[in-house]
C-alpha positions in Angstrom: 47.0 99.7 90.8 46.4 99.7 87.1 46.0 103.1 85.3 43.5 103.5 82.5 45.0 105.4 79.6 43.8 107.0 76.4 46.5 105.6 74.3 44.2 103.1 72.5 42.4 106.0 70.9 45.8 107.6 70.1 46.9 104.3 68.5 43.7 104.2 66.4 44.0 107.9 65.4 47.5 107.1 64.2 46.1 104.2 62.2 48.4 101.6 63.7 47.2 98.1 64.5 47.8 96.5 67.9 50.1 94.0 66.2 52.2 96.7 64.5 52.6 98.8 67.6 53.6 95.7 69.6 56.2 94.8 67.0 57.5 98.4 66.8 57.9 98.5 70.6 59.2 94.9 70.8 56.6 93.7 73.3 53.7 91.3 73.0 50.3 92.3 71.7 48.7 91.0 74.9 50.9 93.3 77.0 49.9 96.3 74.9 46.2 95.3 75.0 46.5 94.9 78.8 47.9 98.4 79.1 45.2 99.8 76.9 42.5 98.2 79.0 44.1 99.2 82.3 45.0 95.6 83.4 48.8 96.0 83.0 51.1 98.8 83.9 54.1 99.6 81.6 57.6 99.8 82.9 59.0 103.3 83.0 61.1 102.5 80.0 58.1 101.2 78.0 56.0 104.2 79.1 58.7 106.6 77.7 58.8 104.4 74.5 55.0 104.6 74.1 55.1 108.4 74.6 57.8 108.8 72.0 55.9 106.5 69.6 53.0 109.0 69.7 55.3 112.1 69.9 53.6 113.0 73.1 54.4 113.3 76.8 53.9 110.5 79.3 51.3 112.7 80.9 49.3 113.1 77.7 49.4 109.3 77.0 48.8 108.1 80.5 46.5 110.7 82.0 44.0 109.1 84.4 40.5 108.4 83.0 37.8 110.3 84.8 
């Protein structure tokens, strides 16, 4: 099951492009895009990396969309 997240809006608020975030996290742009759109699930390691990237908790980044 794919989880929809709010981290696309967090990325945009931070002013970071999809390409820059993918490069910073050392993953493909398509993988980040898939996570943002709820099609891909991150590994636990990547989920922690994304949370650290935003200086947030995993719960804050990956809370389920209502």
